[in-house]
N, C-alpha and C positions, 0 to 999 in steps of 0.2 A: 530218866528226862519224860517229860510228858509230851503226849503226842502232839500239844500244840508249839513244845519248844523243838521239834525235829521236823523240818519240811518235806523230809524223804517220805514221810509217812502220808503225804497228800498230793505228791509230785507225779511219778510214775514215768517221768520223761524218757528215763533208761531204760525202762521196760519196753517203750513203745520207741526205741533208736537203735538197738544194739543188737547183734547176732549173738545168741550165747548157745556155744558148742561145750561138750564136756564130755568126760569119761563115762563109757555105759555102766561102769562099777557104780556109779552114783544112783543108778534107777532102783526103785523099791525090788523090783523083781529079781535084781542081782545083790540083793541084801544092803542096798543102800537106802535112800529115804525120798529121792525125786519120784514123783508117780510118772510111770513110764507111758500112761495114756496121752500126756501132754508134751509128749516128745517125737521126735521123728528120727529116724537111722540116717548117720551121716556116711559113716565107714563100720567094720566089724567092729572098731573098739571106740568109737564115738558116735553122740547122738547129739539133738540140737532141741533146744525149746521151741515146741510148735509157734509158727507163727514169725518167729523172729528172722527168718530169712525171706520174708515178703518185701515187695517194693516200697510199702509202708510197714515197717516192722512193727508187731504190737504180740508181746508175749502171751499164750494162751492162759497164763497163770493172771493174769493183770485182771483185777477188778475195779471198775470205776471210771471215770473222766479224767484224762491226763491232766496236770495243772490245777484241777478242782478238789477232786476228791479221787484218789487213786492208792491202791496198796496190791501188794502181791500177795494172792490168794493160796499160796504155798510157803509163806514166809518160812516157817521152820523147817520146812524140807528143800528150800531152795536149794540150787545147784552151786558149786564152789565159785565159779564166774562172778555169780550174783553176792555172794559173800566177799568175795574180793574186792567188789567193785567200790570206789571211793565213796565212803559214806559220811553224813554231816558228823556223826559222833566221832569218826577217826581224824578227820580232817579240819574241823571247827566250820569249813565253809566249803560249797561245792568245789571240787576239783574241777582241770579241763575237759575231761570228757563228761561230767555233768553240766558243765557250761555250754558244751555242744549240744548233748541233748537237748536241754532246755531250751536252747535256740533254735533248735530244729521244729519246737512246738509254740515258737514264739513267746517264750517265757523269758523274763530278765535272770540274770545270774544269781546267785543265793549271796547273800551280803551277810558278813559277821554280826552276830548278835550282839 
């Protein structure tokens, strides 16, 4: 799929709307791939992407301007919640969580192509 065909590659609303908690096993220092420097500890076994628990969430790995041109700076190493989030390719159009995230940023829902 070309970048122009996938609006997720330019949106970033989910990355600036949702809290992202995951197992510390996913951190690079534990043998995983997520850069530990971009996370904060939550418990002994879980961590959170830095910035996603702020009043106005914005993941520390998000690069660019939401709704204009935004992308994940660690896409290949992103944590499991980000990998599992409903994506354009998987659902063909933004799912309910995507629609809510886009609405938080004044963006219209995605429409089928």
